[in-house]
C-alpha positions as CSV (number, residue, x, y, z in Angstrom):
1,M,-6.0,25.2,55.3
2,D,-6.8,28.6,54.0
3,Q,-10.2,28.7,52.4
4,H,-8.8,30.4,49.3
5,Q,-6.0,27.9,48.9
6,R,-6.7,25.2,46.3
7,P,-6.4,21.7,47.6
8,R,-3.6,19.7,46.0
9,L,-4.8,16.9,43.8
10,P,-3.2,13.5,43.9
11,F,-1.1,12.5,40.9
12,Q,-3.2,10.6,38.3
13,R,-1.8,8.6,35.5
14,L,-3.3,9.2,32.1
15,T,-5.4,6.4,30.7
16,P,-4.1,4.8,27.4
17,A,-6.7,6.7,25.5
18,Q,-5.7,10.0,27.1
19,E,-2.0,9.3,26.4
20,R,-2.9,8.6,22.8
21,N,-4.9,11.8,22.4
22,A,-2.2,13.9,24.2
23,K,0.1,13.7,21.1
24,F,-2.5,15.6,18.9
25,H,-2.1,19.3,18.8
26,K,-4.9,20.1,16.4
27,A,-8.5,19.0,16.3
28,H,-8.4,17.5,12.8
29,E,-5.6,15.1,13.9
30,H,-7.7,13.9,16.8
31,V,-10.8,13.4,14.6
32,H,-8.7,11.6,12.0
33,S,-7.2,9.2,14.6
34,C,-10.6,8.4,16.0
35,A,-12.1,7.8,12.6
36,K,-9.2,5.6,11.6
37,T,-9.6,3.5,14.8
38,N,-13.3,3.1,14.0
39,E,-12.6,2.0,10.4
40,L,-9.9,-0.4,11.5
41,G,-12.5,-2.0,13.8
42,I,-14.9,-2.3,10.9
43,Q,-12.2,-3.9,8.7
44,Q,-11.3,-6.4,11.4
45,I,-14.9,-7.5,11.6
46,H,-14.9,-7.9,7.8
47,L,-11.7,-10.0,7.9
48,D,-13.0,-12.2,10.7
49,A,-16.1,-13.0,8.7
50,I,-14.3,-13.7,5.4
51,C,-11.2,-15.4,7.0
52,P,-12.5,-17.3,10.0
53,L,-9.9,-19.0,12.2
54,G,-11.5,-22.4,11.6
55,R,-11.2,-22.2,7.8
56,P,-8.5,-24.7,6.6
57,C,-5.4,-23.1,4.9
58,S,-5.7,-23.6,1.1
59,Y,-1.9,-23.5,0.4
60,Q,-1.0,-26.4,-1.9
61,K,2.1,-28.3,-0.7
62,C,3.9,-31.2,-2.3
63,G,2.4,-34.6,-1.4
64,H,4.2,-37.7,-0.2
65,G,3.8,-41.4,-0.6
66,A,0.8,-42.2,-2.8
67,Q,0.4,-38.4,-3.4
68,H,4.0,-37.9,-4.5
69,L,3.1,-36.2,-7.8
70,Q,0.2,-34.2,-6.4
71,F,-0.4,-31.0,-4.5
72,V,-2.3,-31.4,-1.3
73,P,-3.9,-28.6,0.8
74,C,-2.0,-27.5,3.9
75,A,-5.4,-27.6,5.8
76,A,-4.0,-25.9,9.0
77,T,-6.5,-24.1,11.2
78,F,-5.7,-21.4,13.8
79,E,-6.6,-20.2,17.3
80,T,-5.6,-16.5,16.8
81,N,-5.3,-13.9,14.0
82,K,-1.6,-13.5,14.8
83,Q,-1.0,-17.2,14.4
84,M,-3.0,-17.3,11.1
85,R,-1.1,-14.4,9.6
86,E,2.3,-15.7,10.7
87,H,1.4,-19.1,9.1
88,Y,0.4,-17.4,5.8
89,R,3.6,-15.3,5.8
90,T,5.6,-18.5,6.1
91,H,3.9,-19.9,3.0
92,V,4.4,-16.6,1.1
93,R,8.2,-16.8,1.5
94,T,8.2,-20.1,-0.4
95,M,6.0,-18.9,-3.3
96,T,8.6,-18.4,-6.1
97,K,9.0,-20.1,-9.5
98,T,12.5,-20.9,-10.8
99,L,12.8,-20.1,-14.6
100,P,15.0,-22.0,-17.0
101,D,17.7,-19.3,-16.6
102,R,17.6,-20.0,-12.8
103,T,16.1,-16.6,-12.0
104,K,13.1,-16.6,-9.7
105,E,9.6,-15.0,-10.0
106,L,7.0,-14.3,-7.4
107,S,4.1,-16.6,-7.7
108,C,1.0,-17.9,-5.8
109,F,0.5,-21.5,-4.6
110,F,-2.9,-21.1,-2.9
111,G,-5.9,-22.9,-4.2
112,S,-6.1,-23.5,-8.0
113,C,-3.1,-21.2,-8.6
114,A,-0.8,-24.2,-7.8
115,S,-1.5,-25.8,-11.1
116,N,0.8,-28.5,-12.5
117,P,0.3,-28.4,-16.3
118,E,3.5,-30.3,-17.3
119,G,3.6,-32.9,-14.5
120,G,6.2,-33.2,-11.8
121,R,5.9,-31.5,-8.4
122,L,8.1,-28.5,-9.2
123,N,6.4,-27.5,-12.5
124,R,3.9,-25.1,-11.0
125,G,2.1,-23.0,-13.6
126,G,0.7,-20.3,-11.3
127,P,0.5,-16.6,-12.0
128,T,3.6,-14.3,-11.6
129,F,3.8,-10.9,-10.0
130,S,6.2,-8.0,-10.4
131,T,5.9,-6.8,-6.7
132,E,5.1,-8.3,-3.4
133,E,2.2,-5.9,-2.9
134,D,0.6,-7.2,-6.2
135,R,0.9,-10.8,-4.9
136,L,-0.6,-10.0,-1.5
137,A,-3.5,-8.2,-3.2
138,H,-4.1,-11.2,-5.5
139,M,-4.1,-13.5,-2.5
140,W,-6.9,-11.4,-0.9
141,E,-9.0,-10.9,-4.0
142,V,-8.8,-14.4,-5.4
143,H,-8.3,-16.6,-2.3
144,Q,-9.5,-14.4,0.6
145,V,-6.1,-14.9,2.3
146,Y,-5.0,-11.8,4.2
147,A,-1.2,-12.1,5.0
148,K,-0.4,-8.6,6.3
149,W,0.5,-8.4,10.0
150,T,-2.3,-6.0,10.9
151,A,-5.5,-4.6,9.5
152,N,-5.0,-1.4,7.5
153,V,-7.3,1.3,6.1
154,E,-6.7,4.2,3.8
155,L,-8.3,7.7,3.5
156,C,-8.8,8.8,-0.1
157,N,-7.7,12.4,-0.3
158,Y,-9.7,13.0,-3.5
159,C,-13.2,12.2,-2.2
160,H,-12.3,12.1,1.6
161,T,-13.8,8.6,1.9
162,W,-12.4,5.8,4.1
163,L,-11.5,2.7,2.2
164,S,-12.1,0.0,4.7
165,E,-11.7,-3.2,2.5
166,P,-8.2,-4.5,2.2
167,Y,-6.5,-3.3,-1.0
168,E,-9.6,-1.3,-1.9
169,W,-7.5,1.6,-3.2
170,R,-6.6,-0.5,-6.2
171,K,-10.2,-0.6,-7.3
172,H,-11.0,2.9,-6.2
173,A,-8.1,4.8,-7.8
174,P,-9.3,4.6,-11.4
175,T,-12.4,6.7,-10.5
176,H,-10.0,9.6,-9.8
177,I,-7.8,9.6,-13.0
178,T,-9.7,12.5,-14.6
179,E,-10.0,14.4,-11.3
180,A,-6.2,14.1,-10.8
181,A,-5.6,15.8,-14.1
182,T,-7.9,18.7,-13.1
183,I,-6.1,19.0,-9.7
184,I,-2.7,19.1,-11.3
185,E,-3.9,21.8,-13.8
186,Q,-5.5,24.0,-11.1
187,H,-3.3,23.4,-8.1
188,G,-0.1,21.6,-9.3
189,Y,1.4,18.4,-8.0
190,S,1.9,19.3,-4.4
191,G,-1.7,19.6,-3.5
192,V,-3.4,22.0,-1.0
193,T,-2.9,21.6,2.7
194,T,-4.4,23.7,5.5
195,G,-3.6,21.7,8.5
196,R,-5.1,18.7,6.7
197,T,-4.9,17.6,3.1
198,L,-7.6,19.3,0.9
199,M,-6.0,18.3,-2.4
200,P,-3.7,15.3,-2.7
201,R,0.1,15.4,-3.5
202,I,0.7,13.6,-6.8
203,C,4.0,12.3,-8.0
204,P,4.7,13.9,-11.5
205,F,6.9,10.9,-12.5
206,C,4.3,8.3,-11.6
207,Y,1.2,10.2,-12.8
208,H,2.6,10.8,-16.4
209,D,3.8,7.2,-16.7
210,E,0.9,5.6,-18.4
211,T,2.5,2.1,-18.2
212,K,1.8,2.2,-14.4
213,P,-1.6,1.1,-13.0
214,A,-4.0,3.8,-11.8
215,H,-3.5,3.1,-8.1
216,Q,0.2,4.1,-8.5
217,R,-0.3,7.0,-10.9
218,V,-2.8,8.9,-8.7
219,Y,-1.6,7.8,-5.3
220,C,-2.1,10.3,-2.5
221,H,1.3,10.9,-0.8
222,E,1.7,12.0,2.8
223,R,3.6,15.3,3.4
224,Q,6.5,13.6,5.1
225,G,6.9,10.9,2.5
226,Y,6.5,13.0,-0.6
227,P,10.0,14.3,-1.0
228,K,11.5,10.9,-0.2
229,H,9.3,9.3,-2.9
230,I,10.4,11.9,-5.5
231,G,14.0,11.3,-4.5
232,V,13.7,7.6,-5.3
233,H,13.0,8.6,-8.9
234,F,16.1,10.7,-9.0
235,V,18.2,8.0,-7.5
236,D,16.9,5.5,-10.1
237,M,17.8,8.0,-12.9
238,D,21.2,8.5,-11.5
239,R,21.7,4.7,-11.2
240,T,20.7,4.0,-14.8
241,K,22.4,7.1,-16.2
242,K,19.4,7.7,-18.4
243,T,18.0,11.1,-19.6
244,R,14.4,11.8,-20.1
245,R,11.9,14.7,-20.8
246,C,10.7,16.6,-17.8
247,P,7.6,14.7,-16.5
248,C,5.8,18.1,-16.1
249,F,5.9,18.6,-19.9
250,P,3.7,19.9,-21.5
251,T,1.4,21.0,-18.7
252,F,3.9,23.1,-16.7
253,C,7.2,22.7,-18.5
254,S,7.7,23.9,-22.1
255,S,11.1,22.2,-22.8
256,Q,10.9,19.1,-25.0
257,N,14.6,18.3,-24.5
258,E,16.0,15.2,-22.8
259,M,17.3,16.1,-19.3
260,D,19.5,14.6,-16.7
261,N,18.9,14.6,-13.0
262,S,20.2,18.1,-12.3
263,E,18.3,19.6,-15.2
264,I,15.0,18.0,-14.1
265,A,15.6,19.2,-10.6
266,A,16.2,22.7,-11.9
267,S,13.0,22.4,-14.0
268,F,11.1,21.4,-10.8
269,E,12.5,24.3,-8.9
270,A,11.3,26.7,-11.7
271,C,7.9,25.0,-11.9
272,S,5.5,26.6,-9.5
273,S,3.3,23.5,-9.7
274,Y,5.8,21.4,-7.6
275,R,6.9,22.0,-4.0
276,S,8.6,19.4,-1.9
């Protein structure tokens, strides 16, 4: 072989880590992925400590025989996290209360939530929830039951802090209500992005709806999902045939008139604070 000819190297398969990293085109994406992987590991350790596999399931089921009019704990234990979460999800699907008009409400039948104030096995007096996410958060905060399929962490795009505890954003979000108002005033609703998010994208519909909890009002939307989320509000307005004042009023929109979908869309286009 000619001394100047480079030897041919045998084909080598990429390791799983190399394949994972190959999809990143910018350094910040790689750093974000590594940081998230680390935080997920921390959360799993946290979950293993609070929700050990040997802890009996606290779901309250209807008793039989001598316990016919009582609730008794499920008391199942588990060998793997997957088995435990599948078991919890099975219980979650049963946790609804039937109202006198035969409609159903989401409820919780874990621990003391499966109260029976009026007697009879079906008269459960537990709490009610408007969304499945609210119920899952309650199960974690009150009963230390984690029913999502996998661990999950969030990065707060206001203070650039990883939120490693399950559902931590709900407690963390109120600390950024005032900051969100400042960001909207100075940078608009679409945030500031230079490869990575420097200022969060905030939904004008959600932010100005003071009936919503803080974790929904100041939620940090991803670039890909932001237009889709805004579109859901327009679809809802179209479905209900309602008119409303532009959510950007009075900060960026001067019109006090009630508007339909097309008029609000035009207002958004004219409003430099919003970019999809």
